[in-house]
GUKOLNU-786369 format. One line per 8 residues: number of its first residue (from 1); their letters; for each residue x, y, z of C-alpha. Coordinates in pm, whole numbers, plus 50000, padded with zeros to 5 digits. Example, Ala and Ser with C-alpha at 12.3 -4.5 7.8 and 13.67 -1.06 7.14 Angstrom:
2
1) as) 51230,49550,50780; 51367,49894,50714
This chain:
338
1) mtsslnsf) 09623,22513,94664; 09310,22544,94506; 09249,22381,94187; 09202,22591,93844; 08912,22509,93632; 09159,22438,93342; 08979,22597,93049; 09255,22563,92832
9) naldtldv) 09357,22231,92919; 09739,22347,93022; 09791,22111,93312; 10066,21903,93256; 10305,21656,93404; 10707,21674,93454; 10956,21429,93568; 11230,21617,93778
17) ngrtlhyy) 11474,21340,93946; 11210,21069,93955; 10942,21234,94068; 10633,21367,93887; 10488,21721,93947; 10233,21874,93765; 10267,22256,93630; 10063,22509,93388
25) slrasgls) 10202,22478,93044; 10198,22727,92764; 10265,22497,92522; 09914,22361,92582; 09695,22298,92296; 09405,22502,92436; 09656,22759,92391; 09758,22694,92053
33) qfaidrlp) 09555,22973,91853; 09759,23238,92020; 10109,23380,91934; 10272,23266,92296; 10642,23238,92151; 10570,23606,92084; 10502,23724,92454; 10735,23915,92668
41) ysikvlle) 10859,23638,92935; 10691,23901,93245; 10344,23825,93047; 10386,23499,93026; 10472,23465,93399; 10116,23645,93455; 09959,23394,93227; 10076,23105,93405
49) nllrhedg) 09924,23271,93729; 09587,23331,93550; 09610,22955,93400; 09693,22815,93768; 09434,23032,93959; 09096,23018,93698; 08825,22971,93906; 08547,23146,93674
57) vkvtasdi) 08505,23416,93910; 08830,23625,94002; 08983,23483,93665; 08789,23388,93414; 08878,23227,93056; 08809,23568,92895; 09079,23719,93125; 09338,23450,93010
65) ealarwse) 09243,23435,92628; 09282,23837,92668; 09611,23838,92804; 09704,23560,92582; 09659,23804,92269; 09892,24051,92432; 10086,24067,92138; 09825,24134,91888
73) tptrhgea) 09803,24492,92044; 10157,24548,92218; 10098,24946,92247; 09767,24905,92354; 09812,24816,92687; 09759,24991,93050; 09661,25278,93024; 09664,25338,92659
81) agddatei) 09408,25090,92602; 09164,25343,92734; 08798,25204,92747; 08921,24871,92571; 09185,24805,92895; 09159,24440,93072; 09205,24450,93419; 09332,24090,93529
89) aftparvl) 09383,23956,93885; 09729,23865,93960; 09796,23641,94291; 10127,23639,94387; 10306,23317,94521; 10430,23519,94843; 10418,23809,95043; 10750,24029,95151
97) mqdltgvp) 10696,24252,95466; 10900,24543,95618; 10832,24599,95985; 10657,24936,95983; 10380,24751,95746; 10446,24403,95886; 10388,24432,96253; 10046,24587,96199
105) avvdlasm) 09931,24366,95974; 10012,24054,96226; 09831,24245,96485; 09546,24241,96254; 09583,23845,96242; 09605,23823,96580; 09300,24020,96627; 09109,23796,96415
113) rdaiialg) 09206,23531,96637; 09066,23686,96907; 08746,23744,96762; 08725,23394,96655; 08762,23301,96982; 08496,23533,97126; 08243,23350,96857; 08312,23013,96987
121) gdpakinp) 08531,22918,96700; 08877,22746,96603; 09137,23052,96626; 09406,22813,96432; 09198,22857,96132; 09319,23210,96102; 09641,23178,95895; 09824,23370,95569
129) lvpvelvi) 09709,23170,95277; 10064,23225,95122; 10394,23244,95292; 10466,23591,95446; 10785,23701,95507; 10851,23991,95739; 11224,24162,95796; 11282,24340,96047
137) dhsviler) 11500,24644,95897; 11297,24960,95860; 11272,25093,96226; 11608,24957,96329; 11829,25241,96493; 12213,25240,96474; 12317,25323,96815; 12656,25207,96798
145) tgtaqsyd) 12979,25245,96531; 13357,25254,96490; 13435,24906,96690; 13408,24516,96657; 13140,24524,96866; 12929,24760,96721; 12700,24510,96544; 12610,24311,96849
153) qnvaieyd) 12586,24570,97082; 12340,24716,96830; 12155,24429,96769; 12122,24394,97154; 12022,24750,97237; 11689,24681,96950; 11584,24368,97117; 11616,24518,97462
161) rnierytf) 11423,24834,97327; 11165,24657,97175; 11095,24345,97397; 10739,24310,97352; 10756,24353,96972; 10974,24074,96944; 10792,23851,97217; 10499,23923,97023
169) lkwaqssf) 10647,23830,96697; 10813,23513,96834; 10468,23416,96934; 10318,23484,96569; 10592,23311,96376; 10524,22980,96607; 10090,23039,96563; 10085,23149,96221
177) dqfrvvpp) 10141,22887,95910; 10350,23015,95632; 10465,23308,95843; 10825,23401,95912; 11027,23632,96039; 11352,23778,95970; 11516,23958,96288; 11687,24272,96310
185) gmgichqv) 12061,24277,96169; 12032,24049,95880; 12030,24322,95621; 11749,24545,95418; 11454,24343,95324; 11492,24384,94912; 11827,24246,94944; 11754,23970,95225
193) nlehlarv) 11476,23894,94948; 11683,23818,94670; 11991,23663,94860; 11788,23425,95062; 11428,23431,95031; 11352,23435,94659; 11273,23073,94540; 11234,23138,94166
201) vfenqgva) 11027,22805,94138; 10805,22702,94439; 10646,22381,94459; 10321,22327,94651; 10073,22029,94674; 10243,21876,94362; 10256,22174,94134; 10554,22330,94016
209) yldtvvgt) 10525,22711,93942; 10692,23028,93935; 10778,23269,94218; 10609,23600,94245; 10587,23864,94521; 10423,24197,94618; 10628,24371,94906; 10563,24654,95125
217) dshttmvn) 10893,24789,95003; 10897,25003,94700; 11226,24840,94624; 11095,24489,94607; 11162,24514,94229; 11527,24414,94275; 11384,24034,94280; 11328,24103,93906
225) glgvlgwg) 11704,24083,93855; 11677,23669,93965; 11393,23647,93704; 11096,23670,94020; 10835,23882,93876; 10761,24098,94189; 10704,24486,94270; 10601,24719,94582
233) vggieaea) 10212,24771,94686; 10084,24926,94999; 10030,24777,95325; 09655,24680,95246; 09717,24513,94946; 09974,24332,95098; 09738,24206,95399; 09492,24145,95127
241) gmlgqpts) 09743,23902,94938; 09827,23741,95284; 09463,23650,95271; 09467,23469,94945; 09284,23811,94734; 09462,23850,94402; 09614,24209,94308; 09377,24344,94051
249) mlippvvg) 09582,24505,93796; 09544,24641,93417; 09688,24417,93136; 10063,24597,93118; 10192,24747,92860; 10592,24622,92836; 10891,24796,92704; 11204,24588,92573
257) lrlvgttk) 11544,24685,92674; 11781,24544,92424; 12130,24476,92572; 12463,24434,92351; 12792,24389,92378; 12997,24386,92701; 13111,24704,92935; 13497,24851,92830
265) egvtatdv) 13759,24858,93070; 13729,25085,93364; 13317,25106,93316; 13152,24982,93633; 12821,24809,93722; 12718,25166,93868; 12785,25362,93529; 12568,25106,93354
273) vltitell) 12267,25148,93605; 12297,25509,93615; 12294,25508,93220; 11988,25265,93181; 11821,25481,93440; 11862,25762,93238; 11783,25615,92947; 11447,25466,93064
281) rkhgvvgk) 11356,25843,93204; 11373,25972,92859; 11194,25726,92708; 10902,25717,92962; 10822,25390,93138; 10580,25502,93435; 10320,25252,93502; 10504,24976,93250
289) fveafgpg) 10704,24672,93289; 11067,24675,93161; 11230,24369,93010; 11584,24305,92890; 11654,24079,92654; 11941,24064,92382; 12300,23905,92392; 12440,24156,92601
297) vaalslet) 12232,24012,92922; 12469,23705,92938; 12746,23961,93015; 12588,24131,93306; 12654,24005,93712; 12358,23916,93866; 12396,24183,94118; 12375,24447,93869
305) ratignms) 12074,24294,93703; 11892,24304,94071; 12060,24671,94065; 11883,24782,93763; 11562,24641,93892; 11608,24803,94233; 11613,25121,94047; 11228,25071,93891
313) peygatca) 11076,25356,94126; 11359,25572,94038; 11270,25560,93622; 10917,25499,93727; 10869,25130,93603; 10669,24905,93780; 10941,24637,93750; 11226,24579,93545
321) ifpidrvt) 11309,24208,93463; 11549,23973,93371; 11503,23647,93210; 11600,23288,93386; 11961,23177,93283; 12289,23027,93387; 12385,23368,93559; 12064,23308,93788
329) ldylaftg) 12127,22977,93806; 12505,23007,93924; 12334,23261,94184; 12109,23063,94329; 12381,22760,94398; 12645,23024,94516; 12366,23146,94784; 12269,22783,94894
337) rp) 11958,22750,94681; 12057,22457,94399
């Protein structure tokens, strides 16, 4: 992990079970002039990201200051800011890929290694610079149904039909650093991401930081139900992210989704999700972040939150994020990530 210029003196320490970790604190003295407590959670995630990646070129102190001042003009961000719009460089903690876009990206990495060999260099230097997880799901064809053996038969057919692909991916997983393949039959990539891959908090070289992700599936937004900021991107953007390049974006507008009360008997999670989708479509959230808050959030299960996040493309938002709370922590423990 590259070191930050730390212009705002945000680098702090945290004791965790007797271990000392570093992290970038939004309560740093260098940020005291800004109304940090008034920032939406999603903007705080972006702010920590900029603080950690400040290099004076891609991320500058003025970029950080512009984001820290978000609450001064909350309705003047994104396209609504016009000529005053500020562009920032967001560097995701990891990249999620489905197979139709992921396999070509891995082929590109392999080709780079061939080019390095031809130039007399060390091919082992070509690696993803952030963790990359490729889930085999989009290209899998269902051939057998209706019996207890269908699952095993379909997996066997898939391996037999595409043996060259899986031989290549097995080589790639053992050859490239920070590259993992989730084999066919494990589920849809955004579901696997939610249930198994998302970390919520990363630790790298003694630095703790928030999990963030871009993925080559439009429903990557599902993971926002877990408090992990993420959204779908194209294959080129994802491949650039693999190589450590940030995603360029305007400082986003954020629409608050205030939830109160609990659902009545007979009201299903589907009813809640479809009602919220209709509400957000009417309000207009295209190109915006949606952020849930209020006393009703605690009454929603993690699965319901994830489904609301999953529907972001249907109501046009970049993402719909929920805070990290006890429901989040209980879900992580339930899925083996205590």
